[in-house]
C-alpha positions in Angstrom: 90.9 122.1 1.5 92.9 119.6 -0.4 95.5 119.8 -3.1 97.4 117.5 -5.4 101.2 117.3 -5.2 102.4 116.0 -8.6 105.9 114.9 -9.4 106.2 115.1 -13.2 108.3 113.6 -15.9 107.4 109.9 -15.3 106.1 107.7 -18.1 102.9 105.8 -17.5 101.8 102.3 -18.5 99.0 99.9 -18.2 95.2 100.0 -18.6 92.6 102.5 -17.5 88.8 102.3 -17.9 86.8 105.6 -18.3 84.0 106.2 -15.9 80.4 106.4 -16.9 79.5 109.7 -18.6 78.9 112.5 -16.2 76.7 114.6 -18.5 74.5 111.6 -19.5 74.1 110.7 -15.8 72.7 114.1 -14.9 70.0 113.8 -17.6 68.9 110.1 -17.2 68.9 110.3 -13.4 66.6 113.4 -13.6 64.3 111.3 -15.9 63.5 108.9 -13.1 61.0 111.5 -11.9 58.8 110.8 -14.9 57.6 107.5 -13.6 56.4 105.9 -10.4 58.0 102.6 -11.4 61.6 101.6 -10.6 64.4 102.6 -13.0 67.8 101.0 -12.6 70.8 102.8 -14.0 74.3 101.3 -14.1 77.8 102.6 -14.7 77.0 105.7 -12.7 80.2 107.6 -11.8 80.9 108.2 -8.1 81.6 111.9 -8.5 80.5 115.0 -6.6 78.1 116.5 -9.1 76.3 113.3 -9.7 76.1 112.4 -6.0 74.7 115.9 -5.3 71.9 115.3 -7.8 71.2 111.9 -6.2 71.1 113.5 -2.7 68.5 116.0 -4.0 66.3 113.2 -5.3 66.6 111.3 -2.1 65.7 114.4 -0.1 62.6 114.7 -2.3 61.5 111.2 -1.4 62.9 109.2 -4.3 63.8 105.7 -3.1 67.5 105.1 -3.9 68.8 101.6 -3.7 72.5 101.1 -4.3 73.7 97.7 -5.6 77.4 98.5 -5.8 79.7 99.0 -8.8 77.8 102.2 -9.9 74.4 100.5 -10.2 71.5 102.2 -8.6 67.7 101.7 -8.6 65.5 104.8 -8.3 61.7 104.9 -7.6 59.8 108.1 -7.5 56.4 106.8 -6.3 56.1 108.7 -3.0 57.6 112.2 -3.5 57.5 114.9 -0.9 57.0 117.9 -3.1 56.9 120.3 -0.2 60.7 119.9 0.0 60.9 122.0 -3.1 59.8 125.0 -1.0 62.5 124.7 1.6 65.7 126.6 1.9 67.6 123.3 1.9 66.4 122.4 -1.6 67.3 125.9 -2.8 70.8 125.5 -1.3 71.4 122.0 -2.8 70.0 122.9 -6.2 71.9 126.2 -6.3 75.2 124.4 -5.9 74.7 122.2 -9.0 74.1 123.3 -12.5 72.7 119.9 -13.4 69.8 120.6 -11.1 68.1 122.4 -14.0 67.4 119.0 -15.5 64.8 118.4 -12.7 62.5 121.1 -14.0 61.1 119.3 -17.1 60.1 116.1 -15.3 58.6 117.9 -12.3 56.6 120.3 -14.5 55.1 117.6 -16.8 54.3 115.0 -14.2 53.4 117.1 -11.2 52.3 120.5 -12.6 55.0 122.8 -11.3 58.7 123.2 -10.5 61.0 125.8 -9.1 64.8 125.9 -9.1 67.4 128.2 -7.7 69.8 129.8 -10.2 72.1 126.8 -10.7 75.8 126.7 -9.9 78.6 125.0 -11.8 81.7 126.1 -13.6 82.5 129.8 -13.9 83.4 129.6 -17.6 81.3 132.4 -19.0 77.6 133.2 -19.6 75.5 130.0 -19.6 71.9 131.1 -20.2 68.8 129.1 -19.4 66.4 130.8 -21.8 66.1 127.8 -24.1 64.9 125.6 -21.2 62.1 127.9 -20.1 61.1 129.1 -23.6 60.6 125.5 -24.7 58.4 124.8 -21.7 56.4 128.0 -22.4 55.8 126.8 -25.9 54.2 123.6 -24.4 51.8 125.8 -22.4 53.7 126.4 -19.1 53.8 129.8 -17.4 57.2 131.1 -16.3 58.2 133.6 -13.5 61.6 134.7 -12.3 61.8 135.7 -8.7 64.8 138.1 -8.9 64.9 138.8 -5.2 65.5 135.1 -4.3 67.1 134.1 -7.6 64.3 131.5 -8.2 62.9 130.2 -11.5 59.2 129.1 -11.4 57.3 127.2 -14.0 53.8 125.8 -13.7 50.8 124.6 -15.7 47.1 124.8 -14.9 46.3 122.0 -17.4 48.1 119.3 -19.3 51.0 120.5 -21.4 50.2 120.6 -25.1 52.4 119.4 -27.9 53.6 122.0 -30.5 56.2 122.9 -33.1 59.3 124.7 -31.9 62.5 125.9 -33.5 65.2 126.2 -30.9 67.4 129.3 -31.1 70.4 127.2 -30.0 71.0 123.4 -30.0 71.4 123.3 -26.3 72.0 119.8 -25.0 70.5 120.3 -21.6 67.8 122.5 -23.0 66.8 119.9 -25.5 66.8 117.2 -22.8 64.6 119.2 -20.5 62.1 120.0 -23.3 62.0 116.3 -24.4 61.4 115.2 -20.8 58.5 117.7 -20.6 57.1 116.7 -24.0 56.9 113.0 -23.5 53.9 113.3 -21.1 52.4 116.3 -23.0 49.1 116.0 -24.9 49.5 115.6 -28.7 52.5 115.9 -30.9 55.7 118.0 -30.3 58.2 118.7 -33.0 61.6 120.1 -31.9 63.8 121.5 -34.8 67.5 122.4 -34.2 67.5 119.9 -31.3 70.8 118.8 -29.9 71.8 115.3 -31.0 74.8 114.5 -28.8 75.2 110.8 -27.9 74.1 111.5 -24.3 70.9 113.1 -25.6 70.4 110.0 -27.8 70.9 107.8 -24.8 68.2 109.8 -22.9 65.8 109.4 -25.8 66.4 105.7 -26.0 65.9 105.2 -22.3 62.6 107.2 -22.5 61.5 105.1 -25.4 62.1 101.9 -23.4 59.9 103.5 -20.7 57.1 103.9 -23.2 57.7 107.3 -24.8 57.2 107.7 -28.5 60.1 109.6 -30.0 61.2 109.7 -33.7 64.4 111.2 -35.2 66.7 110.1 -32.4 70.3 111.0 -33.5 69.1 113.9 -35.7 68.3 117.5 -35.1 64.6 117.0 -35.8 62.8 115.2 -33.0 59.1 114.3 -33.2 57.4 113.3 -29.9 53.9 111.9 -29.4 52.9 112.4 -25.8 51.7 109.4 -23.7 49.7 109.1 -20.6 52.4 107.6 -18.4 55.8 106.0 -18.5 57.1 102.7 -16.9 60.4 101.5 -15.5 63.5 100.3 -17.3 67.1 99.4 -17.0 69.8 101.7 -18.5 73.6 101.7 -18.8 75.6 104.9 -19.2 78.1 105.3 -22.0 81.8 105.8 -21.2 82.6 109.4 -20.5 84.0 110.8 -23.8 85.8 113.6 -21.9 87.7 111.1 -19.9 88.6 109.2 -23.0 90.0 112.3 -24.7 91.8 113.3 -21.5 93.5 110.0 -21.2 94.6 110.1 -24.9 96.2 113.5 -24.3 97.7 112.4 -21.0 99.4 109.4 -22.6 100.8 111.6 -25.4 102.0 114.3 -23.1 103.9 111.8 -20.9 105.3 109.8 -23.8 103.5 106.8 -22.5 101.8 103.7 -23.9 98.3 103.2 -22.4 95.3 101.1 -23.2 92.0 102.9 -22.6 89.4 100.2 -22.1 85.7 100.1 -23.1 85.6 103.5 -24.7 82.3 103.2 -26.7 84.5 104.2 -29.7 81.6 104.5 -32.1 80.1 107.3 -29.9 83.2 109.5 -29.8 82.5 111.5 -33.0 85.4 113.8 -34.0 87.4 113.2 -30.8 89.7 110.4 -32.3 90.3 112.3 -35.5 91.1 115.5 -33.6 93.9 113.8 -31.7 95.1 112.2 -35.0 95.5 115.7 -36.5 97.4 116.7 -33.3 99.9 113.9 -34.2 98.9 111.3 -31.6 99.7 107.7 -32.6 97.0 105.3 -31.5 95.2 102.3 -32.7 91.8 100.7 -31.9 91.1 97.1 -30.9 87.5 96.2 -30.5 86.3 98.9 -28.1 89.7 99.8 -26.7 92.0 102.7 -27.7 95.8 101.9 -27.4 97.9 105.1 -27.4 101.4 104.2 -28.5 104.6 105.7 -27.0 106.1 108.4 -29.2 108.7 111.1 -28.6 107.0 114.0 -30.3 103.5 114.6 -31.8 103.5 116.6 -35.0 100.5 118.8 -35.6 99.0 118.7 -39.1 98.7 121.9 -41.2 95.8 122.8 -43.5 96.4 122.0 -47.2 97.3 125.6 -48.0 100.0 125.5 -45.3 98.1 127.6 -42.7 98.1 126.4 -39.1 95.5 124.0 -37.8 92.4 125.3 -36.1 90.8 123.2 -33.5 87.4 124.5 -32.5 84.3 123.5 -30.6 80.9 123.0 -32.1 77.6 121.4 -31.5 77.5 117.7 -32.2 78.8 116.1 -34.3 81.5 118.8 -33.9 84.1 118.6 -31.2 82.9 119.0 -27.6 84.1 122.2 -25.9 84.9 120.2 -22.8 88.1 118.8 -24.6 89.6 122.0 -25.9 91.5 122.6 -22.6 93.3 119.2 -22.8 94.0 119.6 -26.6 95.6 123.0 -25.8 97.8 121.5 -23.1 98.9 118.7 -25.5 99.8 121.3 -28.2 102.4 122.9 -25.8 104.8 120.0 -26.4 103.9 119.1 -30.0 105.9 120.0 -33.1 104.0 122.8 -34.9 101.4 125.4 -34.0 97.6 125.3 -33.5 94.9 127.9 -33.1 92.4 126.9 -30.3 89.0 128.5 -30.9 86.6 128.2 -27.9 83.4 129.6 -29.3 80.9 128.7 -26.7 82.3 130.1 -23.4 84.3 133.3 -23.0 86.2 132.4 -19.8 87.4 128.9 -20.5 90.8 129.8 -21.9 91.8 132.0 -19.0 93.7 129.2 -17.4 96.5 129.5 -20.0 98.3 131.9 -17.7 99.3 128.9 -15.5 100.7 127.1 -18.6 102.6 130.2 -19.6 104.1 130.2 -16.1 105.1 126.6 -16.7 107.0 127.7 -19.8 104.5 127.1 -22.5 104.4 129.4 -25.6 100.8 130.6 -25.8 99.3 133.8 -27.3 95.9 134.5 -25.8 94.4 136.4 -28.8 91.1 137.2 -27.0 88.7 135.5 -24.6 87.8 132.9 -27.2 91.1 132.2 -29.1 94.6 131.1 -28.2 97.5 130.3 -30.4 99.9 127.6 -29.1 103.4 127.3 -30.4 104.6 123.8 -29.7 107.9 123.4 -27.9 108.6 120.1 -29.6 110.0 118.8 -26.3 113.1 121.0 -26.6 112.0 122.7 -23.4 109.9 120.7 -20.8 107.2 122.4 -18.8 108.3 123.2 -15.3 106.4 122.4 -12.1 104.7 125.3 -10.4 101.9 125.9 -7.8 98.6 126.7 -9.4 94.8 126.7 -8.8 92.2 124.8 -10.8 89.5 127.2 -12.0 87.0 124.6 -13.3 86.6 120.9 -13.9 88.1 120.7 -17.4 90.9 123.2 -16.9 91.7 121.3 -13.7 92.3 118.0 -15.5 94.3 119.9 -18.2 96.6 121.3 -15.6 96.9 117.9 -14.0 98.0 116.5 -17.4 100.5 119.4 -17.7 101.9 118.7 -14.2 102.3 115.0 -15.0 104.6 115.9 -18.0 106.4 118.7 -16.3 109.9 118.7 -14.9 109.8 119.0 -11.1 106.9 119.1 -8.6 103.6 120.9 -9.1 100.9 121.7 -6.7 97.3 122.0 -7.9 94.9 123.7 -5.5 91.1 123.8 -5.5 90.9 120.2 -6.6 87.3 120.0 -5.5 86.6 121.2 -9.0 88.3 118.1 -10.4 86.5 115.9 -8.0 83.2 117.2 -9.3 83.8 115.4 -12.6 86.4 112.7 -12.2 86.1 109.6 -10.0 89.1 108.7 -7.8 91.3 110.3 -10.5 94.5 110.2 -8.5 94.1 106.5 -7.5 93.5 105.5 -11.1 96.5 107.5 -12.4 98.7 106.1 -9.6 97.9 102.6 -10.8 99.5 103.7 -14.1 102.6 104.9 -12.4 101.8 108.5 -11.8 103.4 110.2 -8.8 100.4 112.0 -7.2 99.6 112.7 -3.6 96.3 114.2 -2.2 97.3 116.4 0.7 95.5 118.8 3.0 96.2 122.5 3.2 97.9 123.4 6.4 
């Protein structure tokens, strides 16, 4: 096991480029199963979760050709579907929540799919009902093997298009249903569909492959099924979670940093949220320049009540950034209520921040009030453990700004979502060492 040793209190400077979007990668890489032709995807991040998915595809018989620099060509023309029945497949799929994205493509192209109960962050209940309900609406049968924790879906004839109203605007659920529907017979209408940029990217990629999809970017998707799809080239967007994390990191360490190639137009409310938190930044072309400032002052609402920052489905703020917004608030001037609506365990990392000296009231599993210290009292370095990907990076940001030395254990969680994070931060002047547990 490895851990980070972080010496805090150092200002950073220079340029940093966000990696390709992790959440988009899991969707579009799964989509290569929809065609026998070659699909080339670039800007793929070299991170554990994405690499696990690629390993699963390779074990299934997908040809994987790496060109360097995050560019990979996939060709699913000679699959070994018997691999899906093996314990090795169940083990690999069960260690990665993103493996659920394989179900739609396998079902619609090959007639059946099974998947172990996926792994991933332990941040609360993350149900999969929307995925399988949508496939049932298209004509698939569903069975859950409780003894082996396996989900089975199958079809005896071609999937049939239909109208469906999703009970939640699930991003991965929408993506899975869209991938199943593009090869279904007839028309499919999906209302209350997710419309995040990464879902839009998937739909645009499928359209270039020959799919017929209307309403991309809205919550009403109309799909006319086609007989087959072809190959294409696709480039991932910049990871919006990294962009937001770097903004918060610069502000917390009182640094001036240029974040390169951010795909700024695809960031939604992220820039405005940080403006309301008092962060001073400007935009040049596609870059965000965070300017050095002593203290960020949090806005209040017009009636004088404290600001509430909450997650919501797109175009609302992504829940993946609430952890870093919360950390930023600890050294701001003013107070903020963080409302994490989607997951009931994601705020439980605040006990580490309280140990570092932050003033935080955990109201309940979904809400925390942060009283900014206004830099009158710096956070102090401690030893802590990362509970999940996003909390791990939030704790890393806190450690970079703290007085003294911190240790962050269980950094495998951070590695799941952030490529060579310590090397990139060291290039900015951060004092981080990756060490092995004795």
